[in-house]
C-alpha positions as CSV (number, residue, x, y, z in Angstrom):
1,M,0.0,0.0,0.0
2,G,1.4,3.4,-1.0
3,L,1.7,6.3,1.3
4,F,-1.4,8.1,0.0
5,S,-3.4,4.9,0.1
6,K,-2.4,4.5,3.8
7,L,-3.3,8.0,4.6
8,K,-6.7,7.7,2.9
9,S,-7.3,4.4,4.7
10,G,-6.2,6.0,8.0
11,L,-8.6,8.9,7.6
12,K,-11.6,6.7,6.7
13,K,-13.5,7.1,10.0
14,T,-13.2,10.9,9.8
15,R,-14.0,11.0,6.1
16,D,-17.1,8.7,6.5
17,A,-18.4,10.6,9.5
18,V,-17.6,14.2,8.8
19,V,-17.0,14.5,5.1
20,G,-19.8,12.0,4.3
21,Q,-22.3,14.2,6.2
22,I,-21.1,17.3,4.5
23,D,-21.4,15.7,1.1
24,S,-25.0,14.5,1.9
25,M,-25.9,18.0,3.2
26,L,-24.6,19.7,0.1
27,K,-26.6,17.3,-2.1
28,S,-29.7,18.3,-0.3
29,F,-29.4,21.9,-1.4
30,T,-30.2,23.2,-4.8
31,K,-28.7,26.6,-4.2
32,I,-26.0,28.2,-2.1
33,D,-27.6,30.3,0.6
34,E,-27.0,31.2,4.3
35,E,-28.8,28.1,5.5
36,L,-26.3,26.0,3.7
37,F,-23.4,27.8,5.4
38,E,-25.0,27.5,8.8
39,E,-25.5,23.7,8.4
40,L,-21.9,23.4,7.1
41,E,-20.5,25.2,10.1
42,E,-22.5,23.0,12.5
43,L,-21.2,19.8,10.8
44,L,-17.6,21.1,11.0
45,V,-18.0,21.8,14.7
46,M,-19.4,18.3,15.2
47,G,-16.3,17.0,13.3
48,D,-14.0,18.5,16.0
49,V,-12.8,21.3,13.8
50,G,-13.8,23.6,16.6
51,V,-16.1,26.7,16.7
52,V,-13.5,29.3,15.9
53,T,-12.0,27.4,13.0
54,A,-15.4,26.3,11.6
55,T,-16.5,29.9,11.6
56,K,-13.4,31.0,9.8
57,I,-13.7,28.4,7.2
58,C,-17.3,29.3,6.4
59,D,-16.6,33.0,6.3
60,E,-13.8,32.4,3.8
61,L,-16.0,30.1,1.8
62,R,-18.7,32.9,1.5
63,V,-16.0,35.2,0.0
64,R,-14.7,32.5,-2.4
65,V,-18.2,31.5,-3.6
66,K,-19.0,35.1,-4.3
67,Q,-15.6,35.9,-6.0
68,K,-15.7,32.8,-8.2
69,G,-19.4,33.0,-8.9
70,I,-20.0,29.4,-7.7
71,K,-23.7,28.4,-7.9
72,D,-23.6,24.6,-7.6
73,P,-23.5,23.5,-3.9
74,S,-21.6,20.3,-4.9
75,L,-18.6,22.4,-5.9
76,I,-18.1,23.6,-2.3
77,M,-16.4,20.4,-1.2
78,D,-13.4,21.2,-3.6
79,E,-13.2,24.7,-2.1
80,I,-13.2,23.2,1.5
81,A,-10.3,20.9,0.5
82,E,-8.3,23.7,-1.1
83,L,-8.9,26.0,1.9
84,S,-8.0,23.2,4.3
85,A,-4.6,22.6,2.6
86,E,-3.9,26.4,2.7
87,M,-4.7,26.6,6.4
88,L,-2.5,23.6,7.3
89,S,0.5,24.7,5.3
90,G,3.6,26.3,6.8
91,D,6.5,25.0,8.9
92,N,5.5,21.3,8.4
93,E,9.1,20.3,7.5
94,M,11.5,19.2,10.2
95,V,14.6,21.3,10.4
96,L,17.4,18.9,11.3
97,N,20.5,20.0,9.3
98,T,23.2,19.9,12.0
99,K,25.1,16.9,13.2
100,P,23.8,16.0,15.6
101,S,20.3,17.6,15.7
102,V,17.9,17.0,18.5
103,I,14.2,16.0,18.8
104,L,12.8,16.4,22.3
105,V,9.4,14.7,22.6
106,I,6.9,15.5,25.3
107,G,3.2,14.7,26.1
108,V,1.0,13.1,28.7
109,N,1.0,9.4,29.3
110,G,-1.1,7.3,27.0
111,V,-0.9,9.4,23.8
112,G,1.7,7.0,22.2
113,K,4.8,9.1,23.0
114,T,7.4,6.3,23.3
115,T,5.9,4.4,20.4
116,S,6.1,7.5,18.3
117,I,9.7,8.0,19.2
118,G,10.4,4.4,18.1
119,K,8.7,5.0,14.8
120,L,10.7,8.3,14.4
121,A,13.9,6.4,15.0
122,S,13.0,3.9,12.3
123,Y,12.0,6.6,9.9
124,Y,15.3,8.4,10.2
125,R,17.3,5.2,10.2
126,K,15.8,4.3,6.9
127,Q,17.1,7.6,5.6
128,G,20.6,6.5,6.5
129,K,20.9,8.6,9.7
130,R,22.6,7.3,12.8
131,V,20.2,7.8,15.7
132,T,20.8,7.9,19.4
133,L,17.8,7.6,21.7
134,A,17.9,9.1,25.2
135,A,15.7,7.2,27.7
136,A,14.9,10.2,29.8
137,D,11.5,8.9,31.0
138,T,13.1,7.6,34.1
139,F,9.8,7.5,36.1
140,R,8.7,4.3,34.5
141,A,10.9,1.3,34.1
142,A,8.5,0.1,31.4
143,A,9.2,3.2,29.3
144,I,12.9,2.5,29.4
145,D,12.4,-1.2,28.5
146,Q,9.9,-0.2,25.7
147,L,12.5,2.2,24.2
148,K,15.2,-0.4,24.3
149,I,13.0,-2.7,22.2
150,W,12.3,0.1,19.7
151,A,16.0,0.9,19.5
152,D,16.8,-2.7,18.8
153,R,14.1,-2.9,16.1
154,A,15.2,0.4,14.4
155,G,18.9,-0.3,14.7
156,A,19.4,2.9,16.8
157,D,21.8,3.5,19.7
158,I,20.3,4.0,23.1
159,V,21.5,5.6,26.3
160,A,19.6,4.6,29.4
161,Q,20.1,4.5,33.2
162,G,18.0,2.9,35.9
163,E,14.5,3.9,37.0
164,G,14.5,7.1,39.1
165,S,17.7,8.4,37.5
166,D,18.1,12.1,36.8
167,P,16.6,12.6,33.3
168,A,18.9,15.6,32.6
169,A,21.9,13.4,33.3
170,V,20.6,10.8,30.8
171,V,20.3,13.5,28.2
172,F,23.8,14.7,28.9
173,D,25.2,11.1,28.5
174,A,23.2,10.6,25.3
175,I,24.6,13.8,23.8
176,S,28.1,12.9,24.8
177,S,27.6,9.4,23.2
178,A,26.1,10.9,20.1
179,K,29.1,13.3,19.7
180,A,31.6,10.4,20.2
181,K,29.8,8.1,17.8
182,G,29.1,10.7,15.1
183,S,25.3,10.4,15.4
184,D,23.2,12.5,13.1
185,L,20.2,12.7,15.5
186,V,19.4,12.5,19.2
187,I,15.8,11.8,20.1
188,V,14.9,12.3,23.7
189,D,12.0,10.6,25.4
190,T,10.6,12.4,28.5
191,A,8.3,11.5,31.3
192,G,4.6,11.8,30.6
193,R,3.6,15.0,32.2
194,L,0.7,17.5,32.7
195,H,1.4,21.1,32.0
196,N,0.4,21.9,35.6
197,K,2.8,19.6,37.4
198,K,5.5,22.1,38.3
199,H,8.3,19.7,39.3
200,L,7.9,17.9,35.9
201,M,7.9,21.1,34.0
202,D,11.0,22.3,35.9
203,E,12.6,19.0,35.0
204,L,11.8,19.6,31.3
205,A,13.3,23.1,31.6
206,K,16.5,21.5,33.0
207,I,16.7,19.0,30.1
208,R,16.4,21.8,27.7
209,R,19.1,23.8,29.4
210,V,21.4,20.8,29.1
211,I,20.6,20.4,25.4
212,D,21.3,24.2,24.8
213,R,24.5,24.1,26.8
214,E,25.9,21.0,25.2
215,L,24.7,21.6,21.6
216,P,24.2,25.4,21.4
217,D,24.3,25.6,17.6
218,A,22.3,22.4,16.9
219,D,19.0,22.3,15.1
220,K,16.3,21.4,17.7
221,E,12.7,20.3,17.3
222,F,10.4,20.2,20.4
223,L,7.5,18.0,19.5
224,L,4.3,17.5,21.5
225,V,2.5,14.2,21.0
226,L,-1.3,14.4,20.9
227,D,-3.9,11.7,20.7
228,A,-6.4,12.6,17.9
229,T,-9.1,10.5,19.6
230,T,-9.4,13.2,22.3
231,G,-10.6,15.7,19.8
232,Q,-10.9,19.3,21.2
233,N,-9.2,18.2,24.4
234,A,-6.1,17.8,22.3
235,V,-6.3,21.4,21.4
236,N,-6.7,22.4,25.0
237,Q,-3.7,20.2,26.0
238,A,-1.5,21.7,23.3
239,S,-2.5,25.2,24.3
240,E,-1.5,24.6,27.9
241,F,1.8,23.0,26.9
242,A,2.6,25.8,24.5
243,K,2.2,28.3,27.4
244,A,4.4,26.3,29.7
245,T,7.2,25.3,27.3
246,G,8.0,26.1,23.7
247,I,6.7,23.7,21.1
248,S,7.9,23.6,17.4
249,G,5.5,21.1,16.2
250,I,2.9,18.4,16.8
251,I,2.9,14.6,16.3
252,L,-0.8,13.7,16.1
253,T,-1.3,10.0,16.8
254,K,-4.2,7.5,16.4
255,L,-5.9,9.3,13.5
256,D,-7.0,5.9,12.1
257,G,-9.0,5.2,15.3
258,T,-11.2,8.2,15.3
259,A,-13.7,10.3,13.4
260,K,-12.1,13.4,15.0
261,G,-9.5,14.0,12.4
262,G,-10.8,17.6,12.0
263,V,-8.8,18.5,15.1
264,V,-5.8,18.8,12.8
265,L,-7.3,22.1,11.5
266,A,-8.1,23.4,15.0
267,V,-4.5,22.8,16.3
268,K,-3.0,24.7,13.4
269,D,-5.6,27.5,13.2
270,V,-6.1,28.2,16.9
271,L,-2.6,27.7,18.2
272,G,-0.5,28.4,15.1
273,I,1.5,25.2,15.8
274,S,2.3,23.1,12.7
275,V,1.7,19.3,12.6
276,K,5.0,17.6,11.7
277,F,4.0,13.9,11.8
278,I,0.7,12.0,11.9
279,G,0.0,8.4,12.9
280,V,-2.5,6.6,10.7
281,G,-2.0,3.0,11.9
282,E,-0.1,0.6,14.2
283,K,2.7,-0.4,11.9
284,V,6.2,1.1,12.1
285,D,5.8,3.0,8.8
286,D,2.3,4.3,9.7
287,L,3.9,7.4,11.3
288,Q,4.1,9.7,8.3
289,P,5.5,13.2,7.7
290,F,2.6,15.6,7.5
291,D,1.8,16.9,4.0
292,P,-1.1,19.4,4.1
293,L,-2.0,18.9,0.4
294,E,-2.0,15.1,0.6
295,F,-3.9,15.2,3.9
296,S,-6.7,17.4,2.5
297,K,-6.9,15.4,-0.6
298,A,-7.2,12.1,1.3
299,L,-9.7,13.6,3.7
300,F,-12.0,15.3,1.2
301,T,-11.8,12.9,-1.7
302,K,-15.1,11.1,-1.8
303,E,-15.2,7.4,-2.1
304,E,-15.9,6.1,-5.6
């Protein structure tokens, strides 16, 4: 199965639930009027696009319909797809040009953080990069063990200490090892945390200070892992994390298991944070770099 086919398959629940309803609604109208836009806005909100973003989409569609002289309601779906791609574009590419570069991964427990790191390691190993994993989630022995399994699968190096070790010390050791071995990339796992747990946020700040001190000129990506199945709660989570610590991008997991894929639009529109990777399945290569055009095409292309 090609990448686009996987993406389309992974978005099936959202497409069936949200886009299917929009398509049916548009077919029920013989003309484009205010009632159509009101129903469209309601369906977008129900699809976890969020009130603010749904309103913005409909306002822009009103303008485009008028400018282009569109009379046929069925043509609106193409306009939504085009607008969606535009809204999602910008800063989707990972910037990892230095040797080594660093990816620091954060998120609450249960969102698929450690699994996403394993899949990231595999993705970059397949590009020929040497990858060092830092097992800095020292609160859970299971997280360290899980990361070791992923490192073995991906052919990545790993630096780990025992449960309860100082996470910042693990990161220091991982960076030292990466420098010595000529690694291209250091990926750091961190303890699952809530934005309002001060000691954990302080610990995260300490980790970031170590990275900045040891690799001051390195390219760094700070990625927040969000679970798409939580819908608008994912947006709230991202908002709170963004206030507490800088985030350069989002990894959105479990898109294949939810009809709430519209949350991708809300994350970018409301928070201005770009999605860098999306998870559309359980397999190692089901974590894909996010392509706004391909995503919108896969989401809004109706089934034949």
